[in-house]
DSSP file (Angstrom, degrees, kcal/mol; ACC not computed):
  #  RESIDUE AA STRUCTURE BP1 BP2  ACC     N-H-->O    O-->H-N    N-H-->O    O-->H-N    TCO  KAPPA ALPHA  PHI   PSI    X-CA   Y-CA   Z-CA
    1    1 A X     >        0   0    0      0, 0.0     4,-2.3     0, 0.0     5,-0.2   0.000 360.0 360.0 360.0 -42.7    1.3   29.6   29.3
    2    2 A X  H  >  +     0   0    0      1,-0.2     4,-2.7     2,-0.2     5,-0.2   0.892 360.0  53.2 -61.5 -39.4   -0.8   31.0   26.4
    3    3 A X  H  > S+     0   0    0      2,-0.2     4,-2.5     1,-0.2    -1,-0.2   0.906 109.4  47.6 -63.6 -42.6    2.0   30.5   24.0
    4    4 A X  H  > S+     0   0    0      2,-0.2     4,-2.4     1,-0.2    -1,-0.2   0.913 112.6  49.1 -65.2 -43.5    2.3   26.8   25.0
    5    5 A X  H  X S+     0   0    0     -4,-2.3     4,-2.4     2,-0.2    -2,-0.2   0.909 111.5  49.9 -62.3 -42.6   -1.4   26.3   24.7
    6    6 A X  H  X S+     0   0    0     -4,-2.7     4,-2.3     2,-0.2    -2,-0.2   0.930 111.7  47.5 -61.6 -46.8   -1.4   27.9   21.3
    7    7 A X  H  X S+     0   0    0     -4,-2.5     4,-2.2     1,-0.2    -2,-0.2   0.886 111.4  51.6 -62.8 -39.4    1.5   25.7   20.0
    8    8 A X  H  X S+     0   0    0     -4,-2.4     4,-1.9     2,-0.2    -1,-0.2   0.927 111.3  46.6 -62.9 -45.9   -0.2   22.6   21.4
    9    9 A X  H  X S+     0   0    0     -4,-2.4     4,-2.2     1,-0.2    -2,-0.2   0.874 111.7  51.2 -65.5 -38.1   -3.5   23.5   19.6
   10   10 A X  H  X S+     0   0    0     -4,-2.3     4,-2.6     2,-0.2     5,-0.2   0.896 107.7  53.0 -65.7 -39.9   -1.6   24.2   16.3
   11   11 A X  H  X S+     0   0    0     -4,-2.2     4,-2.1     1,-0.2    -2,-0.2   0.907 110.5  47.4 -62.2 -41.7    0.2   20.9   16.5
   12   12 A X  H  X S+     0   0    0     -4,-1.9     4,-2.1     2,-0.2    -2,-0.2   0.913 112.2  49.8 -65.6 -42.6   -3.1   19.0   16.9
   13   13 A X  H  X S+     0   0    0     -4,-2.2     4,-1.9     2,-0.2    -2,-0.2   0.915 112.0  47.5 -63.1 -43.7   -4.7   21.0   14.0
   14   14 A X  H  X S+     0   0    0     -4,-2.6     4,-2.3     1,-0.2     5,-0.2   0.894 110.4  52.4 -65.0 -40.0   -1.7   20.2   11.7
   15   15 A X  H  X S+     0   0    0     -4,-2.1     4,-2.4    -5,-0.2    -1,-0.2   0.898 108.6  50.8 -63.3 -39.8   -1.7   16.6   12.7
   16   16 A X  H  X S+     0   0    0     -4,-2.1     4,-1.3     2,-0.2    -1,-0.2   0.895 110.0  49.9 -64.6 -40.4   -5.5   16.4   11.8
   17   17 A X  H  < S+     0   0    0     -4,-1.9     4,-0.3     2,-0.2     3,-0.2   0.918 113.0  45.4 -65.3 -43.4   -4.8   18.0    8.4
   18   18 A X  H >< S+     0   0    0     -4,-2.3     3,-1.3     1,-0.2     4,-0.3   0.898 110.0  55.1 -66.9 -39.9   -2.0   15.6    7.5
   19   19 A X  H 3< S+     0   0    0     -4,-2.4     3,-0.4     1,-0.3    -1,-0.2   0.794 111.2  44.6 -64.6 -28.4   -4.0   12.6    8.7
   20   20 A X  T >< S+     0   0    0     -4,-1.3     3,-1.7    -3,-0.2    -1,-0.3   0.365  82.1 102.8 -96.5   3.9   -6.9   13.5    6.4
   21   21 A X  G X   +     0   0    0     -3,-1.3     3,-2.0    -4,-0.3     4,-0.2   0.830  69.2  67.4 -56.7 -35.5   -4.6   14.2    3.4
   22   22 A X  G >  S+     0   0    0     -3,-0.4     3,-1.9    -4,-0.3    -1,-0.3   0.722  81.5  76.5 -61.7 -21.3   -5.5   10.8    1.7
   23   23 A X  G <  S+     0   0    0     -3,-1.7    -1,-0.3     1,-0.3    -2,-0.2   0.701  92.0  55.0 -63.5 -17.6   -9.0   12.0    1.2
   24   24 A X  G <  S+     0   0    0     -3,-2.0    -1,-0.3    -4,-0.2    -2,-0.2   0.486  91.0  96.4 -91.7  -4.6   -7.7   14.1   -1.7
   25   25 A X  S <  S-     0   0    0     -3,-1.9     2,-0.2    -4,-0.2    92,-0.1  -0.317  94.8 -78.4 -78.1 165.8   -6.1   11.1   -3.4
   26   26 A X  E     -A  116   0A   0     90,-0.6    90,-2.5    89,-0.1     2,-0.3  -0.461  55.9-155.8 -61.9 132.9   -7.8    9.1   -6.2
   27   27 A X  E     -A  115   0A   0     88,-0.2     2,-0.4    -2,-0.2    88,-0.2  -0.881  13.4-163.8-120.6 151.5  -10.3    6.8   -4.6
   28   28 A X  E     -A  114   0A   0     86,-2.2    86,-2.6    -2,-0.3     2,-0.3  -0.998  23.0-123.5-134.5 130.6  -11.9    3.5   -5.8
   29   29 A X  E     -A  113   0A   0     -2,-0.4    60,-2.6    84,-0.2    61,-0.5  -0.585  24.9-137.4 -75.5 128.4  -15.0    1.9   -4.4
   30   30 A X  E     -B   88   0A   0     82,-2.3    82,-0.3    -2,-0.3    58,-0.3  -0.728  11.2-163.1 -88.8 133.4  -14.5   -1.7   -3.2
   31   31 A X  E     -     0   0A   0     56,-2.8     2,-0.3    -2,-0.4    57,-0.2   0.934  62.2 -30.8 -79.3 -50.3  -17.1   -4.2   -4.1
   32   32 A X  E     -B   87   0A   0     55,-1.0    55,-1.7    27,-0.0     2,-0.3  -0.987  51.0-118.2-165.6 159.0  -16.4   -7.0   -1.6
   33   33 A X  E     -BC  86  58A   0     25,-0.7    25,-2.1    -2,-0.3     2,-0.3  -0.833  33.1-176.8-106.1 149.4  -13.6   -8.8    0.4
   34   34 A X  E     -BC  85  57A   0     51,-3.0    51,-3.0    -2,-0.3     2,-0.4  -0.936  22.4-143.0-140.4 159.7  -12.8  -12.4   -0.1
   35   35 A X  E     -BC  84  56A   0     21,-2.4    21,-2.8    -2,-0.3     2,-0.6  -0.956  28.4-123.2-118.8 147.4  -10.6  -15.2    1.3
   36   36 A X  E     - C   0  55A   0     47,-0.6     2,-0.6    -2,-0.4    19,-0.2  -0.810  23.5-160.2 -94.8 120.3   -9.1  -17.8   -1.1
   37   37 A X  E     - C   0  54A   0     17,-3.3    17,-2.0    -2,-0.6     2,-0.2  -0.894  10.8-140.2-106.2 115.5  -10.0  -21.4   -0.2
   38   38 A X  E     - C   0  53A   0     -2,-0.6    15,-0.3    15,-0.2     2,-0.3  -0.490  20.0-145.6 -70.4 141.8   -7.8  -24.1   -1.6
   39   39 A X        -     0   0    0     13,-3.1     3,-0.1    -2,-0.2     4,-0.1  -0.712  24.0 -90.0-107.1 158.5   -9.8  -27.2   -2.8
   40   40 A X    >   -     0   0    0     -2,-0.3     3,-1.1     1,-0.1    -1,-0.1  -0.248  61.0 -78.8 -61.0 156.1   -8.8  -30.9   -2.7
   41   41 A X  T 3  S+     0   0    0      1,-0.2    -1,-0.1     9,-0.0    11,-0.1  -0.201 115.6  21.4 -55.2 146.2   -7.0  -32.3   -5.7
   42   42 A X  T 3  S+     0   0    0      1,-0.2    -1,-0.2    -3,-0.1     2,-0.1   0.704  82.2 160.7  65.5  24.2   -9.1  -33.1   -8.7
   43   43 A X    <   -     0   0    0     -3,-1.1     8,-2.3     8,-0.5     2,-0.3  -0.499  23.4-153.4 -71.3 146.6  -12.0  -30.8   -7.7
   44   44 A X  B     -H   50   0B   0      6,-0.3     6,-0.2    -2,-0.1     2,-0.1  -0.892   7.8-137.0-123.6 151.4  -14.3  -29.9  -10.6
   45   45 A X    >   -     0   0    0      4,-2.4     3,-1.9    -2,-0.3     6,-0.0  -0.300  49.1 -81.7 -90.6-173.8  -16.6  -27.0  -11.3
   46   46 A X  T 3  S+     0   0    0      1,-0.3    -1,-0.0     2,-0.1    -2,-0.0   0.682 130.8  54.5 -66.4 -16.5  -20.1  -27.3  -12.8
   47   47 A X  T 3  S-     0   0    0      2,-0.1    -1,-0.3     3,-0.0     3,-0.1   0.355 119.8-107.0 -96.0   4.3  -18.7  -27.7  -16.3
   48   48 A X  S <  S+     0   0    0     -3,-1.9     2,-0.3     1,-0.3    -2,-0.1   0.593  75.1 137.9  82.1  10.3  -16.4  -30.6  -15.3
   49   49 A X        -     0   0    0      1,-0.1    -4,-2.4     0, 0.0    -1,-0.3  -0.683  59.2-107.2 -90.2 144.6  -13.2  -28.4  -15.4
   50   50 A X  B     -H   44   0B   0     -2,-0.3     2,-0.3    -6,-0.2    -6,-0.3  -0.445  37.6-173.3 -70.3 138.8  -10.6  -28.8  -12.7
   51   51 A X        -     0   0    0     -8,-2.3    -8,-0.5    -2,-0.2     3,-0.1  -0.976  20.2-164.6-132.4 148.8  -10.4  -26.0  -10.2
   52   52 A X  S    S+     0   0    0     -2,-0.3   -13,-3.1     1,-0.2     2,-0.3   0.675  70.5   3.3-103.9 -23.3   -7.8  -25.5   -7.4
   53   53 A X  E     -C   38   0A   0    -15,-0.3     2,-0.3   -10,-0.1    -1,-0.2  -0.974  52.7-148.7-156.9 165.2   -9.5  -22.8   -5.3
   54   54 A X  E     -C   37   0A   0    -17,-2.0   -17,-3.3    -2,-0.3     2,-0.5  -0.941  23.2-122.4-134.3 158.6  -12.6  -20.7   -4.8
   55   55 A X  E     -C   36   0A   0     -2,-0.3     2,-0.4   -19,-0.2   -19,-0.2  -0.914  25.3-164.3-103.7 126.9  -13.1  -17.2   -3.3
   56   56 A X  E     -C   35   0A   0    -21,-2.8   -21,-2.4    -2,-0.5    -2,-0.0  -0.907  25.1-109.7-111.3 138.4  -15.4  -16.9   -0.3
   57   57 A X  E     +C   34   0A   0     -2,-0.4   -23,-0.3   -23,-0.2     2,-0.3  -0.318  44.7 163.2 -66.3 148.1  -16.8  -13.6    0.9
   58   58 A X  E     -C   33   0A   0    -25,-2.1   -25,-0.7     2,-0.0     2,-0.3  -0.843  24.7-127.9-147.6-178.2  -15.5  -12.2    4.2
   59   59 A X        -     0   0    0     -2,-0.3     2,-0.3   -27,-0.1   -27,-0.0  -0.934   6.4-140.7-137.3 161.8  -15.5   -8.9    6.0
   60   60 A X        -     0   0    0     -2,-0.3     3,-0.1     3,-0.0     2,-0.1  -0.902  34.0-100.0-117.8 150.8  -13.1   -6.6    7.7
   61   61 A X        -     0   0    0     -2,-0.3    44,-0.2     1,-0.1    46,-0.1  -0.406  50.3 -93.7 -65.3 145.4  -13.6   -4.6   10.8
   62   62 A X  S    S+     0   0    0     -2,-0.1     2,-0.3    42,-0.1    44,-0.2  -0.344  80.0  92.2 -59.5 139.7  -14.5   -1.0   10.3
   63   63 A X  E    S-D  105   0A   0     42,-2.0    42,-3.2    -3,-0.1     2,-0.5  -0.946  75.2 -76.8 159.7-177.3  -11.4    1.2   10.4
   64   64 A X  E     -D  104   0A   0     -2,-0.3     2,-0.4    40,-0.2    40,-0.2  -0.970  43.9-171.2-118.0 124.5   -8.6    2.8    8.3
   65   65 A X  E     -D  103   0A   0     38,-3.0    38,-3.3    -2,-0.5     2,-0.7  -0.929  24.2-138.4-122.2 138.4   -5.8    0.6    7.1
   66   66 A X  E     +D  102   0A   0     -2,-0.4     2,-0.3    36,-0.2    36,-0.2  -0.869  46.3 166.1 -90.3 114.6   -2.5    1.4    5.5
   67   67 A X  E     -D  101   0A   0     34,-2.3    34,-2.0    -2,-0.7     2,-0.4  -0.820  38.0-142.0-132.4 165.3   -2.2   -1.3    2.8
   68   68 A X  E     -D  100   0A   0     -2,-0.3    12,-3.0    12,-0.2     2,-0.4  -0.994  22.1-149.4-123.3 135.8   -0.4   -2.5   -0.3
   69   69 A X  E     -DE  99  79A   0     30,-2.3    30,-2.1    -2,-0.4     2,-0.3  -0.835  11.2-171.2-105.7 144.0   -2.3   -4.2   -3.1
   70   70 A X  E     - E   0  78A   0      8,-2.3     8,-2.6    -2,-0.4    27,-0.2  -0.948  30.6 -99.9-128.0 153.7   -0.9   -6.8   -5.5
   71   71 A X  E     + E   0  77A   0     25,-2.0     2,-0.2    -2,-0.3     6,-0.2  -0.371  41.3 173.0 -69.7 148.4   -2.5   -8.4   -8.6
   72   72 A X        -     0   0    0      4,-1.7     2,-0.0     2,-0.2    -1,-0.0  -0.670  45.9 -45.7-135.1-166.7   -4.1  -11.8   -8.4
   73   73 A X  S >  S-     0   0    0     -2,-0.2     3,-2.0     2,-0.1    -1,-0.1  -0.339 103.4 -23.5 -68.3 146.1   -6.2  -13.8  -10.9
   74   74 A X  T 3  S-     0   0    0      1,-0.3    -2,-0.2    -3,-0.1     0, 0.0  -0.261 129.0 -19.8  58.9-132.3   -8.9  -12.1  -12.8
   75   75 A X  T 3  S+     0   0    0     -4,-0.1    13,-0.5     2,-0.0     2,-0.3   0.204 107.3 115.7 -94.0  14.7  -10.3   -9.0  -11.2
   76   76 A X    <   -     0   0    0     -3,-2.0    -4,-1.7    11,-0.1     2,-0.4  -0.639  44.2-167.2 -91.3 143.7   -9.0   -9.9   -7.7
   77   77 A X  E     -EF  71  86A   0      9,-2.3     9,-2.6    -2,-0.3     2,-0.4  -0.985  13.5-140.6-124.9 138.0   -6.4   -7.9   -5.8
   78   78 A X  E     -EF  70  85A   0     -8,-2.6    -8,-2.3    -2,-0.4     2,-0.8  -0.810  15.6-126.2-100.1 138.3   -4.7   -9.3   -2.7
   79   79 A X  E >   -E   69   0A   0      5,-2.8     3,-1.4    -2,-0.4     5,-0.4  -0.758  45.7-109.3 -79.7 114.4   -3.9   -7.1    0.3
   80   80 A X  T 3  S+     0   0    0    -12,-3.0   -12,-0.2    -2,-0.8     3,-0.1  -0.076  96.6  14.1 -53.4 140.3   -0.2   -7.8    0.7
   81   81 A X  T 3  S+     0   0    0      1,-0.3     2,-0.3     2,-0.0    -1,-0.3   0.658 116.2  82.4  67.2  20.1    1.0   -9.9    3.6
   82   82 A X  S <  S-     0   0    0     -3,-1.4    -1,-0.3     2,-0.2    -4,-0.0  -0.845  81.8-123.5-135.8 176.0   -2.6  -11.1    4.3
   83   83 A X  S    S+     0   0    0     -2,-0.3   -47,-0.6    -3,-0.1     2,-0.4   0.020  75.8 114.1-107.2  25.7   -5.0  -13.7    3.0
   84   84 A X  E     -B   35   0A   0     -5,-0.4    -5,-2.8   -49,-0.1     2,-0.3  -0.831  43.4-174.0-101.3 133.4   -7.6  -11.1    2.1
   85   85 A X  E     -BF  34  78A   0    -51,-3.0   -51,-3.0    -2,-0.4     2,-0.3  -0.832   3.3-169.5-119.5 159.5   -8.6  -10.4   -1.5
   86   86 A X  E     -BF  33  77A   0     -9,-2.6    -9,-2.3    -2,-0.3     2,-0.3  -0.984  14.3-148.4-148.8 159.6  -10.8   -7.7   -2.9
   87   87 A X  E     -B   32   0A   0    -55,-1.7   -56,-2.8    -2,-0.3   -55,-1.0  -0.945  19.9-132.4-124.7 148.9  -12.6   -6.6   -6.0
   88   88 A X  E     -B   30   0A   0    -13,-0.5   -58,-0.2    -2,-0.3     4,-0.1  -0.696  14.0-130.2 -98.7 155.1  -13.4   -3.1   -7.1
   89   89 A X  S    S+     0   0    0    -60,-2.6     2,-0.2    -2,-0.3   -59,-0.1   0.771  93.8  21.3 -71.8 -26.6  -16.8   -1.8   -8.4
   90   90 A X  S    S-     0   0    0    -61,-0.5    -2,-0.1     1,-0.1   -59,-0.1  -0.764 110.3 -56.2-132.9 177.5  -15.1   -0.2  -11.4
   91   91 A X        +     0   0    0     -2,-0.2    -2,-0.1     1,-0.2    -1,-0.1  -0.342  46.7 170.7 -61.3 129.9  -11.8   -0.6  -13.3
   92   92 A X        -     0   0    0      1,-0.1     2,-0.2    -4,-0.1    -1,-0.2   0.741  29.2-149.5-107.2 -40.0   -8.7   -0.2  -11.1
   93   93 A X        -     0   0    0      2,-0.0     2,-0.4     0, 0.0    -1,-0.1  -0.543  43.8 -12.1 100.2-168.1   -5.9   -1.2  -13.4
   94   94 A X        +     0   0    0     -2,-0.2   -24,-0.0     1,-0.2     0, 0.0  -0.544  45.8 175.4 -77.3 125.0   -2.6   -2.9  -12.8
   95   95 A X    >   -     0   0    0     -2,-0.4     3,-1.7     1,-0.2    -1,-0.2   0.639  19.1-177.3-100.4 -20.3   -1.4   -3.0   -9.2
   96   96 A X  T 3   -     0   0    0      1,-0.2   -25,-2.0     2,-0.1    -1,-0.2  -0.336  63.2 -24.3  61.1-133.3    1.7   -5.1   -9.9
   97   97 A X  T 3  S-     0   0    0      1,-0.2    -1,-0.2   -27,-0.2   -27,-0.2   0.169 133.1  -4.6-102.2  17.1    3.7   -6.0   -6.8
   98   98 A X    <   -     0   0    0     -3,-1.7     2,-0.6   -29,-0.1   -28,-0.2   0.212  48.9-177.2 154.8  83.7    2.4   -3.2   -4.5
   99   99 A X  E     -D   69   0A   0    -30,-2.1   -30,-2.3    -3,-0.2     2,-0.2  -0.849  32.3-144.5 -86.4 121.6    0.2   -0.2   -5.0
  100  100 A X  E     +D   68   0A   0     -2,-0.6    17,-2.4   -32,-0.2     2,-0.3  -0.538  37.8 115.5 -88.6 153.9    0.2    1.6   -1.7
  101  101 A X  E     -DG  67 116A   0    -34,-2.0   -34,-2.3    15,-0.2     2,-0.5  -0.988  58.6 -71.3 175.7-169.3   -2.7    3.4   -0.2
  102  102 A X  E     -DG  66 115A   0     13,-2.1    13,-3.3    -2,-0.3     2,-0.6  -0.944  30.2-155.9-114.1 128.6   -5.3    3.8    2.5
  103  103 A X  E     -DG  65 114A   0    -38,-3.3   -38,-3.0    -2,-0.5     2,-0.6  -0.925   9.6-165.4-104.8 116.1   -8.2    1.4    2.8
  104  104 A X  E     -DG  64 113A   0      9,-3.0     9,-2.3    -2,-0.6     2,-0.5  -0.910   4.6-167.8-107.5 114.8  -11.1    3.0    4.6
  105  105 A X  E     -DG  63 112A   0    -42,-3.2   -42,-2.0    -2,-0.6     7,-0.2  -0.897   6.3-176.9-108.0 121.9  -13.7    0.4    5.8
  106  106 A X        -     0   0    0      5,-1.5     6,-0.0    -2,-0.5    -1,-0.0  -0.061  45.3 -84.1 -96.8-156.9  -17.1    1.6    7.0
  107  107 A X  S    S+     0   0    0    -45,-0.1     2,-0.3    -2,-0.1     5,-0.1   0.405 106.6  43.3 -97.2   1.4  -20.0   -0.3    8.4
  108  108 A X  S >  S-     0   0    0      3,-0.1     3,-1.6     1,-0.0    -2,-0.4  -0.932  87.4-109.3-138.7 165.3  -21.6   -1.3    5.0
  109  109 A X  G >  S+     0   0    0     -2,-0.3     3,-0.5     1,-0.3   -79,-0.1   0.690 118.1  59.0 -68.8 -16.1  -20.3   -2.6    1.7
  110  110 A X  G 3  S+     0   0    0      1,-0.2    -1,-0.3   -81,-0.1   -79,-0.0   0.482  97.7  62.2 -87.1  -2.9  -21.2    0.8    0.2
  111  111 A X  G <  S+     0   0    0     -3,-1.6    -5,-1.5   -82,-0.0     2,-0.5  -0.217  77.2 105.6-117.2  41.6  -18.8    2.5    2.6
  112  112 A X  E <   + G   0 105A   0     -3,-0.5   -82,-2.3   -82,-0.3     2,-0.4  -0.983  41.1 167.9-125.3 121.7  -15.5    0.9    1.6
  113  113 A X  E     -AG  29 104A   0     -9,-2.3    -9,-3.0    -2,-0.5     2,-0.5  -0.978  27.3-147.5-134.7 146.9  -12.9    2.9   -0.4
  114  114 A X  E     -AG  28 103A   0    -86,-2.6   -86,-2.2    -2,-0.4     2,-0.7  -0.968  14.0-156.1-109.0 124.9   -9.3    2.5   -1.4
  115  115 A X  E     -AG  27 102A   0    -13,-3.3   -13,-2.1    -2,-0.5     2,-0.4  -0.902  15.4-140.2-102.6 112.7   -7.4    5.7   -1.7
  116  116 A X  E     -AG  26 101A   0    -90,-2.5   -90,-0.6    -2,-0.7   -15,-0.2  -0.592  16.7-123.0 -79.9 125.3   -4.4    5.2   -4.0
  117  117 A X              0   0    0    -17,-2.4   -17,-0.2    -2,-0.4    -1,-0.1  -0.460 360.0 360.0 -66.0 130.3   -1.2    7.0   -2.9
  118  118 A X              0   0    0     -2,-0.2    -1,-0.2     0, 0.0   -17,-0.1   0.511 360.0 360.0 -70.3 360.0    0.0    9.4   -5.6
């Protein structure tokens, strides 16, 4: 019985260590989340230039998400297979068609990080 209990406790401890492994990866602070809103044809900005869409702020529920990022226009990155976009507080670099990692969302905008999978 002791042996089974010991093995069970070791399995839980190992699972916890593996689950927290991403905390050692390179991390990047997320500034904000956005959704892309398409505009009617011939919409103009304040300078009279045509625009097709705008980014509106949104939020995500607190939690830990396994995500892939893809490049979008400017400093925006899209969470693959969603309509959610994000910006980083500092330089992130080229994401191409899918940088994998863990997105950890807390309860404030200062508690959101993307951990890039090595």
